[in-house]
N, C-alpha and C positions, 0 to 999 in steps of 0.2 A: 604541130603548127598549122600544117597540110590537109590532114587529113579534119581535123577540124574548122581548119578556116578561122585564125587565130590569126590576125595582120595580114592577109594573107585572102587569095583567093581561092576557094574552099577546091582540093585540087587532088582523089585519089593517086591516081598513075602519079605523081606529083613524089604524095607519101609515100609510096611504094619504095619509087622509087630511092628517096632514100635514108629508109626504113635498114632497106636488100644491101646501100655502102653502110652502115655506121652497123647494121644486123654481122657482118662480116668479117668484122675488126672484134665483135667478138663484144659489145654491150644486152647485154639482157634485156632491156627495154626495148631496145629496139627488133631482139630477136624473137618474142615476147607478140609486138606490134607486128610485123610482118608476117607471124604466124597468125594474126588471127586476122590482119584482111588477107591475107591466102586463103584461109576458113571460111570467109563470107564471101569471097571472090570479088572486093573491094578496090578498086582501081587497074586490077588485074583476075585471072579467067580463076575461078576458084581451084586448088589444087589442094587436098587432101590432104599427101602425103609428103607436098612438100612444108605443108604447114603443118603436121606432124611434123615434118626435121627441127623446121625452130621453134616450137614447142617445149622439145625437146633439149635442146643446147641451150632455151630459155631456164625450163626446169631446172637441165643441171649443172647452173650455173646458182641457186637456189630460188632463184626466178619465183615467189607464193605462186603467180596467177600465171605464170607459166608451165607448174606443176597441176593446179586444176585443171585450168584446160588440155594437158594429154589426158588428167583420167579424163574428161571427161572424152578426146577422141575413145579409149582402152574401152570402156563402157557404152558408148553407140558404134563399135569400132567402123570408125570412118577412118581410115588413112591404114589399117592399121587392123590384125589380128583385136577380135575381143577378146576381155582379159581383164575376169572383176579382180581380180589380185594383184594385173600390174594399178588398173584402178585405182585399187588402196591402197595401194601400196603411197601410188602419187600426193593420192588425199590427206594423205596419213604424214606425206615431206607438207603440204602445203594449211596443213593440221598444225604445226610442228609452226610454222612462218606467220604464223597468229592471220588464218585470211579470214572472205568473209565468212560469211553465217551460212549461205548458199552451200560452201562448200564444206563445213561440216555436217550441215546436214544429207545432205549427199555421202558424205562419209558414213554417218547413223546408219540412211536406210542402206548402202549398203551390210555393214556386218550384220544385218539384220537378217540378211539372205545368205550370209555367204556361212563357211562350215564354218566352224573353229579350226582345221586344220588348213585352210583356207589364209582363212584371219592370219594365225599364225606368221604363212610361210610368207605373207604377205609385209609385217612386222617385222618379219628378217633379215626379207630384203628389202626392208629400207632404213635397217639399223647397219645392214649392209654399206648400202647408200649413203647412208650418213660417216661412217664413220670411214668413207675412200674419200670427204668432203665430194663428192659429187663423183668421183669419177671411176665408182664398179657398181651402175644402178640400171643391170641389164635384167 
């Protein structure tokens, strides 16, 4: 509401405040939105490490956009070390969620440049993550 200015004056700082309150209560959509605001520096000082924390929390609740954006952070090495294996794992999970064509395209692009061993490792990690209901996604 505040981020978009729907029915109120647009206010990124207020949006961050409210997203954080809800994110801390475990709401995955708020966790994703807070991560995005931190990632982009909207209403708050940009903090990629903090963004990763919230993307991961959303992703580990099965939130597809959180999974996809966490993958991008791994691809670009923003807020955490670069890792195509971890990026592929999260894109694999996002793809399972029926996410956007962008996520599917990046998944395909990674698949083209990764070794078959790394792909197998990533898919195994994704399966462990799914089988544990996102409790073991390390």
